[in-house]
C-alpha positions, 0 to 999 in steps of 0.5 A, a space after each residue: 221195902 228196904 234194900 242195901 245202898 248201891 255202890 256209887 261206882 256202879 251208878 257212875 258207870 251206868 250214868 256214863 252209858 246214859 242210864 242215870 239212876 235216881 236213887 231215893 229213900 222213903 218209908 210208909 210211916 212218912 207216906 213214902 218218899 223222904 228224899 230223892 235225887 232229882 234230875 240235874 241234882 244227882 249225887 251218886 252214893 246218896 239218896 238225895 235231899 229231903 223233899 221240901 216238906 221234910 226235915 231230916 236230922 241225925 240222933 247222937 248215934 247216927 239214927 235218921 230222924 224225920 219230921 214232916 207234914 206227911 207223917 202217919 197218924 200212928 199204928 192201928 195195933 202193936 207191931 214188933 217192927 214198928 218205929 217210934 215217933 217222939 214227943 217232938 214229932 220226929 220219926 225214929 226210922 231205925 236207919 243209920 245215915 249221914 247228911 253232907 254239907 249240902 243236905 244229901 242223905 246217905 243211908 249206911 245201914 240199920 241201927 238194929 244190925 250195927 255190930 260192935 267189935 271187941 275193941 269198941 268199933 262200930 260197923 254197919 254191915 249192909 254198906 260193907 256187904 254191898 261194896 263186896 258184892 261189886 266183885 262179880 263173882 261174889 253172889 252174897 256177902 255177910 260180915 259179923 263182928 259183935 264181940 269179936 276181935 276182927 271182922 269176919 266175912 262170909 262170901 258166897 262165890 260162883 261155883 267152880 271158882 278157884 278159892 285161892 283166886 277168890 280169896 286173893 281178890 276179896 282181900 285186895 278189894 277190902 284193902 283198896 276200897 274199905 277202911 281197916 275198921 270195915 273190911 273183913 279181916 277173916 275171909 270165909 268162902 262158900 260155893 253157891 252150890 253148897 247146901 249151907 247157902 240156903 241156911 245162911 241166907 234167905 231166898 231174897 239174899 238177906 243174911 241170917 246173921 246168927 246162923 252166919 256167925 255160928 257158921 264162920 266161928 266153926 271154920 278152922 283158920 290158918 295163920 295170918 298172911 301178909 297184911 294182917 288178914 286171916 283166912 279159913 282153910 279151903 
């Protein structure tokens, strides 16, 4: 099972209360665990360092490649979700990652979900969406940017919340926590009691990106406020 990364700030707050979360990373093709944050060697915002029998490296496009003694022998049948083991014995995980100077892994998203703006900028949506969900009133978030001049964000907010307040806080959060490439320059809001919620997201909260894209591009937009972000009409 894959899930979005947890924001480091949340893990740090839990640790301050004595609840240290040890994040790790694995996939069934490697007989599970690839890396782990061990007690006494935790780096928040990462999934730890690879286990001793695992070698991790990055492809030129940032995809995480794994080579280990616990790799599987292969699939019993063709599977559209399968990943590739190349002729060097490296498993192409399909995950985008970073490896710091001390060998800690940070998973930033899925290669197949990488979006490229009209200006040629790459955006890994999962990480951006996880950051926006730090806002307590944001139930779900989805960003789309493929072929668009700006990153659009669809935010499902708590029912009854004033849209102007939500929009202001989302915009301020993006300016403070995310780069100009990552943050949603165009903010679209949806109440959690809107029937379209179930259309744009699965029951487990995964965005149906094609549906989200179609939805946000239908929304009317107002002129850009100060700071360059634009918004849809409430």
